[in-house]
C-alpha positions, 0 to 999 in steps of 0.5 A, a space after each residue: 500499499 505504501 508503494 501504491 501511495 508513493 506511485 499515486 503521489 508521483 502521478 498526482 505531481 505529474 498531473 499537477 505539472 501537466 495542469 500548469 502546463 495546460 494553463 500556460 498554454 491557455 494563457 498563450 492562446 488567449 494572448 494570441 487570440 487578443 493579438 489577432 483580434 487587435 490586428 483585425 478590429 476597428 480603431 476609431 481615431 478622432 480629430 477636432 477642428 474648425 470648418 475651413 472658411 468659417 473658422 472658430 465658432 464660439 458663442 458667448 451669451 446671456 439668456 435669462 441672466 444665465 451665461 453660457 458658452 456654445 462652441 461648434 466644431 467639426 469632429 472627424 472620425 477615421 477608422 484606422 482598423 481593418 474592419 468596420 465599426 458602429 459608432 453608437 454615441 458621440 458625447 461632448 463636454 466643455 469646461 471653462 478653466 484658468 489652467 489645466 490643473 483645474 480641469 475635472 475628471 469627466 463625469 459621464 452624467 454631464 456629457 452632451 449627447 451628439 447622437 449615433 453616427 452608424 457604421 464606419 468602414 475600414 479606412 473610411 473617414 466621416 466629419 460631422 458637426 458637434 456642439 459643446 456647452 458650458 455654463 458661464 463665459 471665459 474670463 480674461 485669462 481663461 481657456 476652453 477645454 473641449 472633451 469628446 468620447 466616441 463609443 463604438 463597437 467592433 466586429 467582435 461586438 466589443 464596446 470600445 472608446 476613443 477620448 479626445 481632449 482639446 484646449 481652445 485659446 482666446 484666439 480660437 486656436 484649438 490644440 490637443 491636450 497631450 499633457 492630459 493622457 486620460 483625455 486622449 486615449 483609445 480602448 
């Protein structure tokens, strides 16, 4: 019985080692599937800008004693991937700030919804007008911070997001907020 117990312990150790090897192979197979999916999936990239001849469209007004700023920009989305994407929502937000350190984290409940864009084929670009709204008007040293979330699905029906953050200075120049990594990323 002792010999049988020793043999069983040896077999159990071999089975444990085989199980660890199988788990390692499963992990490698998952990484391979993820790699293939990422090379074949849609990648939505975005750019904000002004319409050529129109230039900056920034309206600051007071309505019923409430100050507000409305910015209208051109959002261009390009599918840089190898398969189609379905853009389900384009959300926007506009903040008025004196410095980048004063820009809050994005509260998804306070975003403007610019609607669904539908399908975007591989390599296709599409531009649309998007509106940004902030309550208040800029002070002398303030700038505008425009933020966009593009929610889309790929061919694997995985929800993805592209985030864009732009600064608009007093002269109407729009610059990507490269220093704020959480505002310029893709998932």
